[in-house]
N, C-alpha and C positions, 0 to 999 in steps of 0.2 A: 573567332572561330567557334562554331557551335559544337555541341557534343556529337551530333550526327556527322559533321564534317571531320572531326578529329578522330572518330572511331568508325570510319566507313568499313563496310564489309562487302566482299565480292558477292555477286549474284548466286553462285553455287552454294556458298556458305549460308546465305540468307534462306535459300530454298531448303537446304538441309535442316536449318533451324525450324523452319515451318513444318517440315515433315516430322521431325522429332516431337515438336509440340503437338502436332495432330495425333500422333500415336498416343501420347499421354492423355489428350482430351478424349479420344475415342475410348480408351481403356477405362478412364475414370467415369465417363458417361455410362458405360456398361455396368461398372461396379456400383454406381449410385442408383441407376434405374432398377437393377435386379433386387435392390434392398427396399424399394418402395412398396410393392404389393406384399401381402402376408404369405410369402412362399415358405413352405415347410423346409425345403432344402436349404434356404438361407439361414433360418433360425436354428435349425439343427446343426448346421456347420459351425455356428457361433459357440455352441456349448463346450466343445473340447478346448476352445480358446479362453474359456473362463467367463464368457458373456452369457447372460440369461437367454433362454429360448423365447424371446419376446419380440413380436413383430414391430412394436413401437420403438424399441431400441435400434433394431435394424433400420427402420424407416428414418430415425433421427440421424444415424450414421450416413445413410444414403443422401439425405438432404444436405448435411454438412459437406460431404464430398462433392455434390453437384454444384452447390453455391461456390465453393472454392475453385472448382473447375471452370465455372462460368467466369469468375474473376480472372483466372489465368488466361482464358481464351480471348478476353477483351484487351486490346493493346493498352488502353489507358490504365487498367488495373492489373496488368499481368504480373507485376512484381509482388503486389499484395496477394494475388492468387497463388503465386509460387511459394510464398512464405507460408500461407495457410495449408497448401497441399503438402509442403515439407513437414509441417506439424502433424497433419493427418497421417502421413506415411511413417512418421516417427512413432505414433501410437501403434500402428500396425507392427512395426519392428519390435517395439517393447512387448507387445502382446505375444508375438511369436517367440521371442527370447524367453519370456517368463514361463511359457508352457514347455519349453525345451524342444521346439521344432527344429528340424535340420537347418544348419546355418546357411549353407550356400543356396539352397533351393527355396526355403520359406522365409527365414529370418532376414536375410539380406535382399530379398526381392524388393522391399521398399527402398533400399539404398540404390538398387539398379534403376528403379523408376525415378528416384530423385536425381540421379546423374543425368538421365535422359531429359527430365523436366528442366533442370537448370542449364544443361547443354543446349537444348533447343532455344531457351530464352536468351542465353548468351549470344547465340548466333543470329537471332532475329531482332534483338533490342539493343540499340547503341547505348542506352542508359546503363544497362548491366555491364556492357564491355567497358564503359567509363568507370564504373564502380569497382570492377574486378579486372584490372589490366594485367594480362598474362605476359605481355611483352611490351617493350618501349622502343 
């Protein structure tokens, strides 16, 4: 019995996973693309978070986010992408925690995205369900 056979998922769950993953992909594409051009609003928003007002720093963060998102979106590399996006979101969580931003709205926003990210992957990828079996 293969992994796909042993951990099959219903069509509604599969589509829910795809929708959750699409939400993450669309959000992260927006987040990455807005950091690529030297937009003053992006660089000035980084200053209160302890980052320099440097377009190159913003651009590098955008590229890292976009590459990780592309890896997440591709079925063959989705687990690697999920791990990289989790690390990226962890950096955002740490940054917001360090500067004392509000817990529920700012600091934990990366946790919310991570739950959606892994929930979507869990529902659409039998390898993840085999790795993390919630029920037997």
